[in-house]
N, C-alpha and C positions, 0 to 999 in steps of 0.2 A: 787892191791893185791886181789887175789882170796882166798876164805876160804880154810883152811886145811881140807881135807876129813875126818880126824879122828874126828874132832869136829863139822863138819857141820851138822846142823839140829839135834842136840841132843834134847831129850825130853824137853819140856818147864820147867819141874821141875828141870832139870839140870841147866838151866839158872836162875831159881829162887834162887838156891843155890849160883851160881856165884855172883848174885847181892847182896844177903843177906850177904855173906861173905865179899865181897868187901866193902860194907857199914860198917860192924862192924870192920873189921881189917884195912881197908884202902887200897887205891891203891898204895900209895907210903909211904916211911919212913918219918915220920914227921920231918920237918926241913932239911932233906937231899935230898929229891926228888928221892931217889932210888926206883925203882919199886919193890914191895913186891911179894914174892912167898911163901905163907904160907904153913907150914908143915901140915900133917893131924892132928897132936897134936894141933897146933894152931887153925885149923878149928874146931876141936871138942870142944875146950874151947870156941870158939866164939858161937857155937851152944848152949852151956850151958847158956851163957850170954843172948842169944836170946830166951831162954825157948824152945829150940828145942832139939830133941833127938840126943845126941852126938854119939850114937851107929850107926847112919846113916853114920858117917864118920869113926869111929874106933869101931870095934866089941868088944864084952865083953872079948874076948881073948887078946885084945890089938893090934891086927893087923889091918891095914887100910882096909876098905871095898873096893869093886870095885869102888863105887862112890868116896870114898876118894882118891883113886889112880888117877882116871880120873880127878878129880878137881885139884889135885896138878900138873898133867901133863899139864892141860890147862893153869893154872896160870903161869907155867914155860914157856910154849910156847908163851903166850901173852907177857911176859916180854922180852923174847929173840927176838921175831920178831920186837918189838918196838925198841929195842936197836940196833939190827944188820941191820934191813931193813928200818924201817920208819925214824929214826933220820937222817941217812945220806942223805935222799932224801928231807927232809924239807928245803925250801929255805928262805932266808931273802929277803928284798926288793931289795937289790943290785943284788943278783944272779938272782932273778926272772926277773928283768929289763933286765939283760944281755941276758937271754934265750929268752925273748919276743922280744927284739930288733934284735937278730940274726935270729929268725924264720921269723919275719916280712920282713927282708931284703931278705931272701932266698925264701919265698913263695909268696911275693907280693899279699897279700890277698885282697879279696873284701868283706869278711864277716864283720860283726860288730866287732869293737874293742872298747868297752865301757870304759868310764872313771870310776875311783873309786869315792867314795862319800866324799873324803877328801877336805879340803880347803887349800888355800895358798901353801906353799912349798911342802906339801904332796899330792897335787892334781896331779894325774898321771893316765896313763892307768890302768885298772884293769888287772894286769899282768897275773894271772892264767886264768881268763876268756878269755882273748885274746889268750893265748896259746892254750887253749882247742878249741876255735872257729876256729883258723887257722888250727889245726890238723884235725878237723872234715871236714872242707871244702876241705882240701887237699886229704882226703881219702874216701870221700863219693860218688865217681864216678858220680858227677854231680847231685845227688839227692837233693831234698829240705831238709832243716833243719830249724826248728824254734829256732833261737838262743836266743830269748827273748819272750817267750810266755806271752801274756798279758790276758790270759784267763785260766780257769781251765781245767785241763786234763780230757778228757771224752772218755769213751769207749762205742761204740754203737753196736747194733745188729738190723738188719731189720729196719734200719732207725730211731731208737729211742735210747736214752741213757740208758745204763744199770748200769753204775757207773760214777760218777763225783767226782774227788778227792777234798779234802777240801781246798788245797792250790795251789797256782801257783808255778810251778817248774821253775828252771833257764834255762832249755833247753829241747827240745823234738825233736826226730827224727822219721819220717820226719816232723811230725806236732803234735800239741797237741790233735788232734782228732784221736783216734786209733793209738797211737804212738807205735813204736817198742821199743823205749828206752826213758827214762827221766833221768834227772840228777840235782844235786844240787852242787853248788860251794861255798865254804866257805874260803875266803882269807882275812886275817887280818894283813897285813904287818905293818900297822902303829898303831896297837892297843897296848897300854902300860899297860893295866890292863885287867884281865880276868873277864868280867862282865856277867850279865844275858843274854845280847844280844848274846854273843858268845856261851854260853851254850845252849841257845834256838835253835841255828842253828842245833845242834846235835839232839835235840828232834823233831824238825820239820821233819828231814829226817826219824826218827823213825816212826812218824805218817804216812808219805807217804808209808813207807814200810809195815806197818800194813794194810793199805787200799789195797795195791797191793797184799799182801798175801791173803786177803779175796777175791779179784777179781779172783786170780788164783785158789783158792780152790773151789769157788762156780760157776764161769763162765768159768773155764778152759781157761782163757786168761792170757798169760804171757807177762807182760811189763817189760823189763829190767830196772834196777834201779841202779844208780851210785851216789857215793859221791866223790867229789874232794875237798881236803883241803890243805891249805898251810899257812905258816908263822911260822918260827922256834920259835921265842920268845913266840908267843901265845900258840901254841900247845905243844911244848916240854918243854919250861922253865916253863910256867905257867899252862898248861892244860893237863898234862900227864893222869890225871884220865879220861879226855874225850877221849883221844886216846884209853885208855883201853875200854871205852864204845863203841867206833867205831869198835874195833876188836870184841867185843861181838856181836854187831849188825850185823856185817858181817857174823859171824858164826851162828847166829840165823836165817839167811836167809832174813833179811829185806833189804839188799842191795846185788846186785850181785857182785860188786867189790867196794873197796875204793881205791882211788888213792891219794897218799901222795906226794905233791910237784912235784919234777922232774919226778916222776913216770908217770905223764901225758904224757911226751915226750916219755917215754919208751913204754907205753902201749896203748895210744889212737889210733895210727894207726891200731893196731890189732883189737881193740874193734870196731872201725868204720867199718872195713872190715867185721866183724861179723854181724853188723847191715845191711850192704848192702846185704850180703848173705841171711839174713832172709827176707829182702824186696823182693829180686828176687825170693825167694822160694814162698812167698805169692803171688806174681804177676803170677808166673807160675801156681799155684793152681787155681787162679781166672780165668785163661784162659784155664784150663784143662777140 
């Protein structure tokens, strides 16, 4: 999923409002799991409870302000895209296994297909990671890819590092030194509770995005950044609020795209071809 142009890169104060209101009002209806779309009136009341100025949302005349209208439109968009686009693409373990198995038979890959970290009957290939790796290999025009970086991502200029990210990412193209793209994969098919480890996965991606934003703004180096997530029970049944945070993070510009479940099959071929084009463009400039 790409960000919607209307909400892409709004001022950071807009996102401060989104976060404050989501915290105060909630992301979902308590006990029901239904995604909430607060009215300007509800947002203004929330501002009062937060000791903020409600006239930021509703003017003294009683009409919603431009900000109030935009916030309601964003909350409505966020709920709609999650219901109509994201939920149908999230897979459970059975479906992910089927997609993985079919792709493996079709593509006969030589790329890594790692196992998950489960024990006993739940030990199995890491389905989403394997799907992503196979599709990258198939569409990368024979270029290298670091499917499992065991070092920190570093951007260099004139033979010295100018930035090194704080965390190891799950993949880098074509390598973790001066990559064109990096990505994180969060698949939790066998998780039965939504714990801090799962939540931390979202914030880790946010940290990467913040560092890449700083790199882009101060060094004019653009490293593409992607998040791939899957597991219907984890994200839809138990973690809708974190899906909301992912949509927020996407529109804040901290990831270029978020791919939900089966969406990796739909979009990874295009994405990898874009990486190849950027690689060839850079190679041409180097030889120009």
